[in-house]
C-alpha positions, 0 to 999 in steps of 0.5 A: 500500500505504501508503494502505491500511495507514494507512486500516486502522490510523488508529484501531488500539488506540484507548482510547475517549477523546479526546486532551484527556481523556487529556492532562487525566488525565495518562495514560501516553500523554500523557506518552509522546508529550508531549501532541502528537498522542498518539493518532495517534502511538500508532496509528502505533506499534501499527501498526508493532509489529504489522507487525514480527510474523512473521505480519503482516510484509507488508513482508518483500519490500520493499527497505530503501529501500522499507520506509523510504518505506512507514513514512514515508508511513504515519506521515505519513498517520496523523498527518494524522488529528489533527483538533486541527491 
């Protein structure tokens, strides 16, 4: 499930500009994420903001530990899409 969600959400909310552009423009995202994997961190955050909504809560039947593992895996997978690393 983690891999499917990460695959579907790895570019969710993409602003259409690359990280270098956002950093050079001193965008809100670059400031929020301290110029580090700003787009990937944003994609992860938007993913979990969406999953927190009742109509999107596909995690409701997971235990606390399963949810923690799922979240960790999705974040790691999305962060691995940062091509600048």
